[in-house]
Each structure stands twice: as C-alpha cells, then as structure tokens.
C-alpha positions as CSV (number, residue, x, y, z in Angstrom):
1,X,-29.0,-0.6,-2.4
2,X,-25.4,-0.8,-2.0
3,X,-23.4,2.2,-3.5
4,X,-22.0,0.9,-6.8
5,X,-18.2,0.7,-6.8
6,X,-16.4,-1.3,-9.3
7,X,-12.7,-1.7,-9.3
8,X,-11.4,0.0,-12.6
9,X,-8.6,-2.4,-13.4
10,X,-9.8,-2.3,-16.9
11,X,-8.9,1.3,-17.5
12,X,-5.2,1.0,-17.7
13,X,-5.6,-1.9,-20.1
14,X,-7.8,0.1,-22.3
15,X,-5.6,3.2,-22.4
16,X,-2.6,1.2,-23.6
17,X,-4.1,-1.3,-25.9
18,X,-6.8,0.9,-27.3
19,X,-4.9,2.3,-30.0
20,X,-4.0,-1.0,-31.7
21,X,-6.4,-0.2,-34.5
22,X,-6.2,-1.2,-38.1
23,X,-3.9,0.8,-40.4
24,X,-6.8,1.9,-42.5
25,X,-8.6,3.8,-39.9
26,X,-9.3,7.5,-40.4
27,X,-8.6,8.2,-36.7
28,X,-4.9,8.8,-35.8
29,X,-3.5,6.5,-33.0
30,X,-4.0,8.5,-29.7
31,X,-6.9,10.5,-31.0
32,X,-9.7,8.5,-29.3
33,X,-10.9,9.5,-25.9
34,X,-11.1,6.7,-23.2
35,X,-14.5,6.8,-21.4
36,X,-15.2,5.2,-18.0
37,X,-18.8,5.4,-16.9
38,X,-21.1,3.0,-14.9
39,X,-24.7,4.0,-14.7
40,X,-26.6,2.6,-11.7
41,X,-30.3,3.2,-10.9
42,X,-30.9,5.9,-8.2
43,X,-27.2,6.9,-8.3
44,X,-25.6,10.2,-9.5
45,X,-24.0,10.3,-12.8
46,X,-20.2,10.1,-12.9
47,X,-17.9,9.7,-15.8
48,X,-14.2,9.7,-16.3
49,X,-12.4,10.8,-19.6
50,X,-8.7,10.1,-20.4
51,X,-6.4,10.3,-23.3
52,X,-5.4,7.2,-25.2
53,X,-1.7,6.1,-25.2
54,X,-1.0,5.0,-28.8
55,X,0.7,1.6,-29.1
56,X,3.0,3.1,-31.6
57,X,4.4,5.2,-29.0
58,X,7.8,3.8,-28.1
59,X,8.2,6.0,-25.0
60,X,6.6,5.3,-21.7
61,X,3.7,7.6,-22.2
62,X,1.2,8.1,-19.4
63,X,-2.5,8.6,-20.0
64,X,-3.8,12.2,-19.2
65,X,-7.1,13.3,-17.9
66,X,-9.2,15.2,-20.4
67,X,-11.0,18.2,-18.9
68,X,-13.2,20.9,-20.3
69,X,-15.4,18.8,-22.6
70,X,-19.2,19.3,-23.0
71,X,-20.8,16.0,-22.4
72,X,-24.5,15.0,-22.3
73,X,-26.2,11.9,-21.3
74,X,-29.8,11.6,-22.6
75,X,-32.4,9.2,-21.1
76,X,-35.3,7.5,-22.8
77,X,-37.4,9.0,-20.0
78,X,-36.8,12.4,-21.5
79,X,-34.3,13.4,-18.9
80,X,-30.9,14.9,-20.0
81,X,-27.8,15.1,-17.8
82,X,-25.4,17.9,-18.8
83,X,-22.1,16.9,-17.2
84,X,-19.7,19.4,-15.7
85,X,-15.9,19.0,-15.6
86,X,-14.6,18.7,-12.1
87,X,-10.9,18.5,-13.1
88,X,-8.7,15.3,-13.2
89,X,-10.8,13.9,-16.0
90,X,-14.0,13.6,-13.7
91,X,-17.4,14.8,-14.9
92,X,-20.6,14.9,-12.8
93,X,-24.1,16.1,-13.3
94,X,-25.5,19.1,-11.6
95,X,-27.4,18.7,-8.2
96,X,-26.5,15.1,-8.0
97,X,-29.3,14.2,-10.4
98,X,-30.0,10.4,-10.2
99,X,-30.2,7.7,-12.9
100,X,-33.6,6.3,-13.6
101,X,-34.9,2.8,-13.0
102,X,-34.1,-0.5,-14.7
103,X,-35.1,-0.5,-18.4
104,X,-34.2,3.0,-19.0
105,X,-31.9,3.5,-22.0
106,X,-29.2,6.2,-22.0
107,X,-27.2,7.7,-24.8
108,X,-23.8,9.4,-24.4
109,X,-22.9,12.3,-26.6
110,X,-19.9,14.7,-27.0
111,X,-17.6,16.1,-29.5
112,X,-13.9,15.4,-29.5
113,X,-11.2,16.5,-32.0
114,X,-13.9,17.1,-34.7
115,X,-15.8,13.8,-34.2
116,X,-18.9,13.0,-32.4
117,X,-18.4,10.4,-29.7
118,X,-21.6,8.3,-29.0
119,X,-22.7,5.3,-27.1
120,X,-25.8,3.7,-25.8
121,X,-26.7,1.4,-22.9
122,X,-29.6,0.2,-20.8
123,X,-30.0,-0.1,-17.1
124,X,-30.4,-3.8,-16.4
125,X,-32.8,-5.2,-13.9
126,X,-31.8,-5.9,-10.3
127,X,-30.5,-9.5,-9.5
128,X,-33.2,-11.8,-8.4
129,X,-33.2,-14.0,-5.2
130,X,-29.7,-13.3,-4.3
131,X,-28.7,-15.5,-1.1
132,X,-25.8,-16.7,0.8
133,X,-25.8,-20.1,2.6
134,X,-23.8,-18.4,5.5
135,X,-23.9,-15.2,7.2
136,X,-20.6,-15.5,9.0
137,X,-17.3,-17.5,9.3
138,X,-14.6,-17.5,11.8
139,X,-10.7,-17.3,11.1
140,X,-7.6,-17.3,13.2
141,X,-5.3,-14.4,12.9
142,X,-1.7,-15.2,11.8
143,X,1.1,-12.8,12.8
144,X,4.0,-12.8,10.2
145,X,5.3,-9.3,11.2
146,X,8.6,-10.8,12.6
147,X,8.8,-13.6,10.3
148,X,12.2,-14.0,8.5
149,X,12.3,-16.4,5.5
150,X,14.1,-19.5,6.2
151,X,13.9,-19.0,10.0
152,X,10.9,-21.2,10.5
153,X,9.6,-19.0,13.2
154,X,7.5,-15.9,13.7
155,X,4.1,-17.5,13.0
156,X,1.7,-17.1,15.8
157,X,-0.9,-18.1,16.8
158,X,-2.3,-21.1,14.7
159,X,1.0,-22.6,13.8
160,X,0.8,-21.8,10.1
161,X,-1.6,-21.6,7.2
162,X,-3.4,-24.9,7.5
163,X,-6.8,-23.3,8.5
164,X,-10.1,-24.6,7.3
165,X,-11.1,-23.2,3.9
166,X,-14.8,-22.9,4.2
167,X,-16.9,-22.4,1.2
168,X,-19.5,-19.6,1.2
169,X,-22.1,-20.6,-1.4
170,X,-24.0,-17.9,-3.3
171,X,-27.1,-18.4,-5.4
172,X,-29.4,-16.4,-7.5
173,X,-32.1,-16.7,-10.1
174,X,-31.0,-16.2,-13.8
175,X,-33.6,-17.5,-16.2
176,X,-32.7,-15.1,-19.0
177,X,-28.9,-15.9,-18.7
178,X,-27.7,-12.4,-17.9
179,X,-24.1,-11.7,-16.9
180,X,-23.3,-11.4,-13.2
181,X,-20.3,-11.0,-11.1
182,X,-19.6,-11.1,-7.3
183,X,-17.6,-8.5,-5.4
184,X,-16.8,-8.6,-1.8
185,X,-16.0,-5.4,0.2
186,X,-15.0,-5.0,3.8
187,X,-16.9,-2.0,5.3
188,X,-15.2,-1.5,8.5
189,X,-13.7,1.9,9.2
190,X,-10.8,0.4,11.1
191,X,-9.8,-2.7,9.3
192,X,-7.9,-5.5,11.1
193,X,-6.0,-7.9,8.9
194,X,-6.4,-11.8,9.2
195,X,-2.8,-12.4,8.2
196,X,-0.4,-9.6,9.4
197,X,2.4,-9.6,6.7
198,X,6.1,-9.2,7.3
199,X,7.3,-5.6,7.7
200,X,7.5,-3.8,4.4
201,X,4.8,-5.9,2.6
202,X,2.0,-4.2,0.7
203,X,-1.4,-3.7,2.3
204,X,-4.0,-6.2,0.9
205,X,-7.0,-4.8,-0.9
206,X,-10.3,-4.6,1.1
207,X,-12.2,-5.6,-2.0
208,X,-12.1,-8.6,-4.3
209,X,-14.3,-9.9,-7.1
210,X,-14.7,-12.5,-9.7
211,X,-15.1,-12.5,-13.5
212,X,-18.5,-12.0,-15.2
213,X,-20.4,-15.3,-15.8
214,X,-23.7,-16.5,-17.2
215,X,-24.9,-18.7,-14.4
216,X,-26.9,-18.7,-11.1
217,X,-24.2,-19.6,-8.5
218,X,-20.8,-18.8,-7.2
219,X,-18.4,-19.8,-4.4
220,X,-16.3,-17.6,-2.1
221,X,-13.6,-19.3,-0.1
222,X,-13.0,-18.2,3.4
223,X,-9.3,-17.8,2.7
224,X,-10.3,-15.1,0.2
225,X,-11.3,-12.7,3.0
226,X,-8.3,-10.6,4.1
227,X,-9.9,-8.7,7.1
228,X,-12.1,-9.4,10.0
229,X,-15.4,-7.7,10.5
230,X,-18.4,-6.7,8.5
231,X,-18.5,-7.2,4.7
232,X,-20.8,-6.6,1.8
233,X,-21.0,-9.4,-0.7
234,X,-22.5,-7.7,-3.8
235,X,-23.9,-9.3,-6.8
236,X,-23.8,-7.1,-9.9
237,X,-25.8,-7.6,-13.0
238,X,-23.9,-6.2,-15.9
239,X,-24.4,-5.8,-19.7
240,X,-22.5,-7.7,-22.4
241,X,-20.3,-4.9,-23.2
242,X,-18.7,-5.1,-19.7
243,X,-18.2,-8.8,-19.9
244,X,-16.6,-8.5,-23.3
245,X,-14.1,-5.9,-22.0
246,X,-13.4,-8.0,-19.0
247,X,-12.6,-11.0,-21.1
248,X,-10.3,-8.9,-23.4
249,X,-7.9,-8.3,-20.5
250,X,-6.4,-11.7,-21.4
251,X,-4.7,-9.9,-24.4
252,X,-0.9,-10.4,-24.3
253,X,2.0,-8.6,-26.0
254,X,2.2,-11.6,-28.4
255,X,-1.6,-11.3,-29.3
256,X,-2.4,-7.5,-29.3
257,X,-5.8,-6.6,-30.6
258,X,-8.3,-3.6,-30.2
259,X,-10.3,-4.1,-27.0
260,X,-13.9,-4.3,-27.5
261,X,-16.0,-1.1,-27.0
262,X,-19.5,-0.1,-27.6
263,X,-18.3,3.6,-28.0
264,X,-18.3,5.1,-31.5
265,X,-15.1,7.2,-32.1
266,X,-13.8,6.3,-28.7
267,X,-12.7,3.5,-26.3
268,X,-13.6,2.5,-22.9
269,X,-16.8,1.5,-21.2
270,X,-20.3,3.2,-21.0
271,X,-22.6,0.6,-19.4
272,X,-25.6,0.2,-17.1
273,X,-25.3,-1.9,-13.9
274,X,-27.5,-3.0,-11.1
275,X,-26.8,-4.8,-7.9
276,X,-28.1,-6.5,-4.7
277,X,-26.2,-7.1,-1.4
278,X,-26.1,-9.5,1.4
279,X,-24.3,-8.8,4.7
280,X,-21.5,-11.0,5.9
281,X,-19.2,-11.1,9.0
282,X,-15.7,-12.6,9.5
283,X,-15.3,-13.4,13.2
284,X,-11.9,-13.7,14.9
285,X,-11.3,-16.9,16.8
C-alpha cells in the first residue's frame, strides 16, 4: 500500500484558531497542546506535538514544538506503543512497530500541564474497487522562462494555454457513505515541469488533493497535473473527525470559532486512515 502522506495544511490553522475558546473554560489560552497524528495500517506510528498560539496574543507568535512528553497509544488488540521524543516535536515508536489492521481502535494518552490529554480513533477499512478510466494522458510543455508580461512573447511550444483539458474519472464503491478524498503525487526523482514558469516564480507542489466527500466518484482534470512522468493517484478513506477539521478551515477573521477536535484537553487531529492507489503517467507530447 502507498505510504500515507497527507499534506498538513490544517496544522497552522489549528495552532492559530485553536485558542478561541469560550471565556468560561478552565484551561487558559495557549495551554492546550496541538496534536497531529494519522494512523495507517501496517505503518509505523508517528505523532507531532506543538504549542498553541492563543488568539488573545496580539503579537505575531510562533507555535513551538513540544518535546520530552511521555506519550502512549493503546490498541484494542492489546498492543501499546510507547512513543519517544525525537526532537522538533516529533514522536515515534520504538523499533518501527506497526499499526494494526482495519477495525483496530487506538487510544491516545499523555499528561500535559497537569491535565490528561486523551483521544480515540478507529482504523477504517481500505477503499473498495478504486479505479481510474485512464492510465495516462499527454500534455505539451510550455516554456515561460523568458516571458515578460505585456510582451506577448516567450511562449513556446504550443502557442499558449489552450490545451485540451482531459477528464480523469475516478470511481470506487461506497455503500456505507464513508468519507474519502483523492490525492495525486508525482513520484519521479527528477521532476520535469509541464509549465516552466518565469524566472523567480515559486516551484509548484508535486502533490495536490481535493476535499473529503461522501460519494463514490471524483474527477481530476489534466491541467491539474504540474509535472510529467509517473504519478500515484491515492484514494484515502478517512474518519469524520478529519472531514470536520478540513471543513473548519473555512473559518475567517470575521467568523472565528474553536476548530472541531476529538482530543480531550487538547487540539488537533488524532485519526485513523486507510488508502488504495492507482498508477498514472503524464506523457510529454
């Protein structure tokens, strides 16, 4: 199974908004740890722990990694992971012990500032009948490295952006209405960009993904791919706590609220995930 690797765009959102708690809370702003842990079957345990930036902090605070905490993850199969601090907020289990199969429940426990932080999650089953109607597409490379705005030149070959936008249709079975999301990752060691940007532009991400949904299909457009070569199209099955946290990223400065979390006396995400992968290639015309 594809190595689980989810973009942690949610974390910065959590750290900043996490302290917008009600005024009658007994936990002071900034006193909740922010947890980031995704448990996947047959993968080692890895957890990140950071400090919360209280919303009441008028300075431009920076979240800090939290090291040296004694953390346990206890499985319903009788196996306990004792996590060791690796520095920079990272915690791992000894001897690369692996998470159990789908259906196993895991409980998180550790003490922080005199309170017990707890959370529970279950490893979901693997996605069923994941398929793509295409295994490859072709695109033309566009070179904008010498492009000057307003000059009308510097685009070669292909003459511009009017390339065919092919649909890659993804389907899977979902009789029980689980949450899923699709991620696409370029797996080439030496990545070649489809659109070479003007000098000084930022390098595009080799991974992109959609929002969690309850359904049994999704579409990836050919123009979403940023690189030629081999890709993994990964279908993740996730629990409700991940979907709720993703949806909460729509909170704005005009509508601040406590982000949803299943962690008692803490913030963040402690959740089980599972995945299946299809291989895909973007060829160069």
